[in-house]
N, C-alpha and C positions, 0 to 999 in steps of 0.2 A: 537471440529470444531464449537458447538453452542457459544463458547465464542470468537472465532476468527473471525467467518464469521458474521458480523454486517452491518447494514446500516451505510452511511456515507454520509453527504452532504458537498462537498466540500475538499479540500486535507486535509489529516488528521492531518498533524503537525501544521499548522496555527489553525485549527479548535480545536486541542486539547489545543492550548494557549489560544484560544478564551474561552474555557470550564473551564478551570483553573481560568481566569481572573472572569468569571461568579461567579464560587463557592466563590473566595476570597471576591466579591462584597456582596454576599448574606450574607456571614458570618458578615461582616462589617455592614450591615443593610442599607446602603445608597451608592449612587454612589460616589466614592471616588474623592477626588481633587489632587490626585498623585497615580501614578501606576508604580512601579518598577517591571520590569521583568528579570528574570535570566534564560538563556536557555543553554544546552549543544550545542557544535558546531554542530551536527547532527541535531537536531531541526531547529536551525538558518540557517544552510543551506538548508533545505527543504522547508522552510516557506519564504524566502526572496521574490520569482519571481512569485509565483503562483497567480492565479485568485481567489478571495473570492467571493461565490456565491451571486448573487444578488446584488452586489455593482458596478460593473463596475471596481473595483480596486484592485490592487495587494499587496501582502505581509503583514506584520505582524500587522502594526498600526490599519489598519481598523479591523481586527479580534479583536486586544485586546480592541479597542473601543467599537465594537459592544456587546464584553463579559461582559463591564462593564455597558453599558448603557441598554441591552436588557435581560441579565441573561438568565434563563432557563436551568440551568445545568441539571436539572432531564431528559432533553430530550438527553444528552450524544452528540455523535458527528453529531447528526441531530439538534443542538441548533440554528443555522441559517436558518432553513427551513422557508419558508413563511414570508420572511423579507418585513416589508412593507417601501413605501417612507419615512414616519414619521421617523421610526427606523432609517432608512439610514441617514437622515438628523442629527438625533440626534448622531449618530456615528461620522459624519464628524465633528461637532461642537467639540466634545470630542478632535478630533485629532487636531483642531485649538488651542485648549486652551493649548497645548504643556506641558502636566502633564504626558506623557508617557514615560519612559526611558527604553531602552532594552539593556541588558547587557550580556556578556558571562560569565557563570557560571565556574569559574575556579576551578580546582584541584578535579574534580570529574571523578569517573570511569564510572559512568552511561552515555550511549550514548542517552538514551531518559529521559532527564530532564528538567522539567518545573517548575520554581518558580515563584509565583505572589504574590507581597506585595503592599496592597492597604492601604492608609491612608485618615483620615479625621477628624478634630476636635479633634486631640489628640489620636485618636483610630487606631488601626492597626491590619489587618488581613493577615494572609499568607496561602496559598494554594500551594501544591507541589504535581504533577504529577510525577511518575518516573516509569520505567520499562515497561508500556504499555500506550497507549494513552489515556485511561480513568480509570487509577488507580492512585487513590489519596492514597499518602504516608503520608501526613500531612496536618491537617488543624488546624490553631492556631488563637486566638483572644486575643489581649492584653497580650501576653506572656502565655496565658492559652491554652494548648492544647486540643482541642475538638475532635480530632481523630488522631490517628497514626497506622500505619501499617508496621511494619519492617520485616514481615515474608512472605511477598509476593515474594520477590528475592530467597528466601530459597525455598520455594514451587515450584517456576519455575523451579530450578534446579533438583528438585526431580522428577518433571513430565517430564524431558526430558530423563531419562533413560528408560522409559517404552515403547518407539518407536523405532521399526526398519523398513527398508522398505518391509520384508516380512511380518511382522505384518500389514501394512498399505494395502498391497495388499491382504491379506486374509480378511481384514476386509470390504475393498470395494467390493470384488466380492463375499463373502461368507454371510454377514449381511442381516437379513430379510430386504426387501427393503422398509417397512415402516419406519424402523428405520434412513432411509436414504433419503427420498424423500424431506425432506425440503430443499434440496439444489436447488430444482428447482426453488425456490423463487429467489435465488442469480442469477439464469442465467435468471430469466424472468426480472428481475430488471435492470441488467446490459445490456440486448438486449435492453431495453427501452432507455437507455444512448446512445447507438450506433444508434440507428434509429433516435434520435434527430439531430445527426449531419448531417442528409440530409436536414435539414432546417434552414438554415443560415450559417454564418462563424464562425468558432471556432478554435482558436490557429493557427496552420499552416496549417490546412485543409489538413491533411495528407489523411484522408479517402478518402475526395472528389476529390483529386488530383490522387489516385489511380482508382476510380471509372470514373473519367472524359475521355474525348475522347482521350486526348494523352495517358493517364494512360492506358486505355485499349488496344490502340495499342502495348503499350509496354508489359504490364502484362496479357492482355487478362482477360476475364470474366470468370474464372474459381473456382473451391473450392479454391484453394489456395489463390488467389486474394480476395476471400469474407471474408476468414478467417482473412487476414491481415486487411482489410479496416473496418471489424465490430468492431476488437479489437482496432485498432487505433482510429476508430471513436468515440468511448466511451471516450478514454483518451483525444481526443481532445475537446470534451464538457466539460469534468471534469476540466480539466486543465484552460480552458478558464474561469472557475467561474461560469458556467451555474447553473441554481438552479434545478440540477438533482441529485436525490439520486442514489447512486451505492452501491452495497454489497462489502466490503471489507474483506480482509483476511490478518490475523496477522498485523492489524493497516494500512493497504495501501489499498485505493481504486483501485489505478493503478494495484497491484498485484491481487487483486480480480478480476478485469477485464479480466487481462492476463491469469488467471488460469481457467476461465470459458468460455470466449465468443470464443476462438478457437475450444474448444470441442464442445460447442453447434453448433458453425456453421457447423462444419465436421458432427456431429450427423443428423442434418437436411438435410444436403445435401445428405447422404447415406442412408436417411430412416431408420436409427437406430430406435429400440423400445425405450419407455420411460425408461423401466428398464435398458438398456444397457446405455441410455444418464445418467441415475442417478449415476450407478456405474462408469460410467468414470468420471463423474464431482467430484465424491467424492475422487477417485483416484488422480486426479489433485489436488484438495484443500488441501488433506492431505499429500500428497507428499511435496505441498510446505509449509505447517505447519512444517511437520518435519525437513526439511531443514532450515528453519528460526529459528528452536530451537536452531540449531547448530551457526548459523550466527549471531542471534539478530535481534531486531526489526529494527535498523537502523544502517546501515555499509556504508563503501566507495565502496561496491559492489552495482550496480544497481539491485534493486528488481526484474527488469523483466527477468533477469538472473533465479532466483529461480522460479518466476511464471511460465514462459514458459517452464522452466524443468517440472513442473507438468503437463502442457497442453499437453506437449509432451508424457508423460507417457498415459495421458487420450486417446489421438489421437491413441496411439499403442493399447490401449485396443479395440479401436472401429474398429480398422483394424483387429482384429482378434488374436491379438499379446497374446502370454503367458507371464507366470512371466520373463522368462530369457530374451524375446525380450523386456519387458518393462524396465528390468533394462538397456539393451542395449540401449535404447532412453535416460534415464538419463545420462549414461555414455557420450554418444555422444554429448549431451549438454555440460557436464561439460567440455569435451575436447575442445569445439567450442568457448563459448562466456564467459567462466570466464575472469573475469579481466575488464569487461564493467564497467566504473565509473558511481558512481552519483555523479552529480554535481547539485543535488538541483531538487525540484519539479517545474515543469515549462512547459509550451505546447509543448516544443521539446520532451518530455518525449514519445509523440507519435510516434515519429522516433525510438526511441528505443524500444518502444513495438512492432512495425511492424518489427524490425530487430529479435526480440526473437521470435514471431509468426512464421516467415519465416523458421528459424532455428529449430524451434519445429516441423514444418512439415517435414523439411529435415531429422532430427534425427530419426522421426518415421519411415520415409520411408526407411532408411537405417536399422533401427533395425528389420523391418517385413522381410528384405530380409538377416536377419542374419548377417549384419554388424556392428561392433562395434569396437570402438577405444580400443585397448588392453591394459593390464597391463605392456608392454613394451614400452608404449608410454606416454611421458607427466606425468600429475599428476594422471592419470587413475590407480586404483587398481583393482585388481581382485575381490575384495570385493565392493559390491556397497555402504555399508554404510561407509567404509573406504574412498570411493572416494567422498561422500558427505562430509567427515570431512575434506578431503584434500581441497575442495572447500571453506569449512568454514575458513580453517586455512590461505587461501590466503586472502580470503574477510576481515578477522578481524585483522589478524598480517602482513600479506604480504602488505596490501594496506593502513596501518595505516598512513603512510608518506603522501602517495597520498591524504588521507582526508584532512590532515592540509593544503598540497600545494593547493587542490581544494578551500577550505574555504578562505585561504588568496586571491587566485586571485577573489574571489567572492566580498570580502569586501573590496579590493584594486582597482578593476577596474573603 
């Protein structure tokens, strides 16, 4: 969890490209006069239409330009924090020079792959991120390898075998509370992002519409509407490119938001104790990490399906649910919104997050009443771990062609 739950400013895909560019520039030793970027299709899809913090601009060009002109790779996914007007102007000039070339990396199996080549005065540096948003697998200068890590993928595979749903539940509910209370920082950070949505117009204003006069006539002002509006609000702010950090999970800020804010809002509204909140947040976030280990960092399946499944487990726990009922909530989620496509990171992600939170609440409500989709129905198995593997099989194999079609539509429209 300490590795997977980290702060991020801006959508993690374009920021990871900016990070990779910053490192390649630092290795080169000066601002390049040519930047060639090679990306997996999933990175390209998630970086095309999202706002870049502090710029008022969308997409990869400004993210790459700022990585090259500003640097600061040591800050990880927060490298664009506190961007100055002068630095933004430098980035815009870099774009106007038309020296950035963006390409799809062909013939790779890795869904998260970023390669940046920077050249100047006959010198050439290469930086490659693969597997996770901050994991450098190669750094090279003029053909000399300065760093190479080919073992990270093997280690990730080895780590996957260690988790089961029952282990997650046991860890979240029985571990010493002081071992878990770091998760409160994630809730606090993401709540601040949600609150910012009250002061301005961000994206499609999903949160404001829910809380507005017409929205309250339709949805009311109740626990459910507050959970949806808070979570969608943080997404509104983040996807619009506001300079607001959020605590990400498994490389995604939206997933971190969707795994924390529904649980936090529910806990606050029912008067749960701090210990109960901590354990519910751990259960939610760790459930999400477990499912993502099966699906991978990026896929054709919208990440809010996974994150809201985690939050449904956390909500069920706060309702007083036992282990069986918590597995019911996860099964209800998998039976309901599996198949929601990812068509890139963008402001309308807040709509999908709103759907995920609403479904999470319904799934938890059914679970606490011992209502569960059975193994006689659809993709659900009697075993919760197998149900999760079925979800991953659809997200990875079943939706592979969907991913290609979505990207083709995005590129050619």
